[in-house]
C-alpha positions as a Markdown table, in Angstrom:
| # | Residue | x | y | z |
|---|---|---|---|---|
| 1 | Gln | 28.3 | -36.2 | -71.8 |
| 2 | Val | 27.7 | -33.3 | -74.2 |
| 3 | Gln | 29.7 | -30.1 | -74.5 |
| 4 | Leu | 28.5 | -26.9 | -76.1 |
| 5 | Val | 31.0 | -24.3 | -77.4 |
| 6 | Glu | 29.8 | -20.8 | -78.3 |
| 7 | Ser | 31.6 | -18.2 | -80.3 |
| 8 | Gly | 30.9 | -15.0 | -82.2 |
| 9 | Gly | 30.2 | -12.5 | -79.5 |
| 10 | Gly | 31.9 | -9.1 | -79.3 |
| 11 | Leu | 31.5 | -5.3 | -79.4 |
| 12 | Val | 29.7 | -3.7 | -82.3 |
| 13 | Gln | 28.2 | -0.3 | -83.0 |
| 14 | Ala | 24.4 | 0.1 | -83.3 |
| 15 | Gly | 23.2 | -0.9 | -86.7 |
| 16 | Gly | 25.9 | -3.5 | -87.0 |
| 17 | Ser | 25.8 | -7.3 | -87.3 |
| 18 | Leu | 27.2 | -10.3 | -85.5 |
| 19 | Arg | 26.8 | -14.0 | -86.0 |
| 20 | Leu | 26.8 | -16.4 | -83.0 |
| 21 | Ser | 27.6 | -20.1 | -83.3 |
| 22 | Cys | 27.1 | -22.9 | -80.9 |
| 23 | Gly | 28.4 | -26.4 | -81.6 |
| 24 | Ala | 27.5 | -29.5 | -79.7 |
| 25 | Ser | 29.9 | -32.4 | -79.4 |
| 26 | Gly | 30.1 | -35.6 | -77.4 |
| 27 | Ser | 27.7 | -38.5 | -77.0 |
| 28 | Ile | 24.9 | -37.4 | -79.3 |
| 29 | Phe | 22.1 | -39.6 | -80.7 |
| 30 | Ser | 19.6 | -36.9 | -81.6 |
| 31 | Ile | 19.2 | -33.1 | -81.2 |
| 32 | Asn | 15.8 | -31.7 | -80.7 |
| 33 | Ala | 15.3 | -28.0 | -80.1 |
| 34 | Met | 18.2 | -25.6 | -80.3 |
| 35 | Gly | 17.8 | -22.1 | -79.1 |
| 36 | Trp | 19.4 | -18.8 | -78.0 |
| 37 | Tyr | 18.6 | -17.0 | -74.8 |
| 38 | Arg | 20.1 | -13.8 | -73.4 |
| 39 | Gln | 20.5 | -12.2 | -70.0 |
| 40 | Ala | 21.2 | -8.5 | -69.6 |
| 41 | Pro | 22.5 | -7.1 | -66.3 |
| 42 | Gly | 19.8 | -7.0 | -63.6 |
| 43 | Lys | 17.3 | -8.8 | -65.9 |
| 44 | Gln | 16.0 | -12.3 | -66.2 |
| 45 | Arg | 17.2 | -14.7 | -68.9 |
| 46 | Glu | 14.9 | -14.5 | -71.9 |
| 47 | Leu | 14.2 | -16.5 | -75.0 |
| 48 | Val | 15.6 | -14.9 | -78.2 |
| 49 | Ala | 14.9 | -17.6 | -80.7 |
| 50 | Val | 14.4 | -21.3 | -81.1 |
| 51 | Ile | 14.6 | -23.8 | -83.9 |
| 52 | Arg | 13.1 | -27.2 | -83.7 |
| 53 | Ser | 14.3 | -30.4 | -85.4 |
| 54 | Gly | 11.7 | -30.0 | -88.1 |
| 55 | Gly | 12.9 | -26.5 | -88.8 |
| 56 | Ser | 10.1 | -24.5 | -87.3 |
| 57 | Thr | 11.2 | -21.3 | -85.5 |
| 58 | Asn | 10.0 | -18.8 | -82.9 |
| 59 | Tyr | 11.4 | -15.4 | -82.1 |
| 60 | Ala | 11.0 | -12.9 | -79.4 |
| 61 | Asp | 9.0 | -9.9 | -80.6 |
| 62 | Ser | 11.9 | -7.6 | -79.9 |
| 63 | Val | 14.2 | -9.4 | -82.5 |
| 64 | Lys | 11.7 | -10.3 | -85.2 |
| 65 | Gly | 12.9 | -9.1 | -88.6 |
| 66 | Arg | 16.4 | -8.5 | -87.3 |
| 67 | Phe | 17.7 | -11.9 | -86.1 |
| 68 | Thr | 17.7 | -15.2 | -87.9 |
| 69 | Ile | 18.2 | -18.6 | -86.3 |
| 70 | Ser | 19.4 | -21.5 | -88.3 |
| 71 | Arg | 21.0 | -24.9 | -87.8 |
| 72 | Asp | 23.4 | -27.3 | -89.5 |
| 73 | Asn | 22.4 | -30.8 | -88.4 |
| 74 | Ala | 25.5 | -32.3 | -90.0 |
| 75 | Lys | 27.7 | -30.2 | -87.7 |
| 76 | Asn | 25.3 | -30.2 | -84.7 |
| 77 | Thr | 25.6 | -26.4 | -84.7 |
| 78 | Val | 23.1 | -23.6 | -84.3 |
| 79 | Tyr | 23.6 | -20.1 | -85.5 |
| 80 | Leu | 22.1 | -16.7 | -84.7 |
| 81 | Gln | 22.6 | -14.0 | -87.3 |
| 82 | Met | 21.9 | -10.7 | -85.7 |
| 83 | Asn | 21.4 | -7.6 | -87.9 |
| 84 | Ser | 20.5 | -4.0 | -87.1 |
| 85 | Leu | 21.7 | -4.4 | -83.6 |
| 86 | Lys | 20.5 | -2.0 | -80.9 |
| 87 | Pro | 22.1 | -1.1 | -77.6 |
| 88 | Glu | 19.2 | -2.9 | -75.9 |
| 89 | Asp | 20.5 | -6.1 | -77.4 |
| 90 | Thr | 23.5 | -5.9 | -75.1 |
| 91 | Ala | 23.5 | -9.1 | -73.0 |
| 92 | Val | 25.2 | -12.4 | -72.4 |
| 93 | Tyr | 23.9 | -14.8 | -75.0 |
| 94 | Tyr | 23.5 | -18.5 | -74.2 |
| 95 | Cys | 22.7 | -21.4 | -76.4 |
| 96 | Arg | 20.4 | -24.0 | -75.1 |
| 97 | Val | 20.2 | -27.4 | -76.8 |
| 98 | Val | 18.1 | -30.5 | -76.1 |
| 99 | Val | 20.1 | -33.6 | -76.8 |
| 100 | Asp | 18.5 | -37.0 | -76.3 |
| 101 | Ser | 15.8 | -35.4 | -74.2 |
| 102 | Arg | 18.4 | -33.7 | -71.9 |
| 103 | Leu | 18.9 | -30.0 | -71.6 |
| 104 | Tyr | 22.3 | -28.4 | -72.0 |
| 105 | Trp | 23.4 | -24.8 | -71.8 |
| 106 | Gly | 26.4 | -23.1 | -73.4 |
| 107 | Gln | 28.9 | -21.0 | -71.4 |
| 108 | Gly | 27.6 | -17.7 | -72.7 |
| 109 | Thr | 29.1 | -15.1 | -75.0 |
| 110 | Gln | 29.0 | -11.4 | -74.4 |
| 111 | Val | 27.4 | -9.2 | -77.0 |
| 112 | Thr | 27.8 | -5.4 | -76.5 |
| 113 | Val | 26.2 | -2.9 | -78.8 |
| 114 | Ser | 27.4 | 0.7 | -78.4 |
| 115 | Ser | 25.3 | 3.7 | -79.4 |
């Protein structure tokens, strides 16, 4: 079994920054794609950013130029650096990791951006 533990959410003013972390532990042979999704109240969960095992990345248009996804393979951890935060970035952020071809979700961490 694999566990994902997220951290780094919180309350920040518009224009501020936060860094999210998601570490995977347990029975792991290989980790493929690692990504971040978010879900705002009343909205569907949406992709924020993804990073693949080879290092290629994709971002939602709404966060390009402001967010950066990275990973530390030695620590089985994915990060999301969020800069120039906007009130519309307010949501619960979930990490999503593919481990040994199986999909796992983190428990979610709240990010609130005040105007």
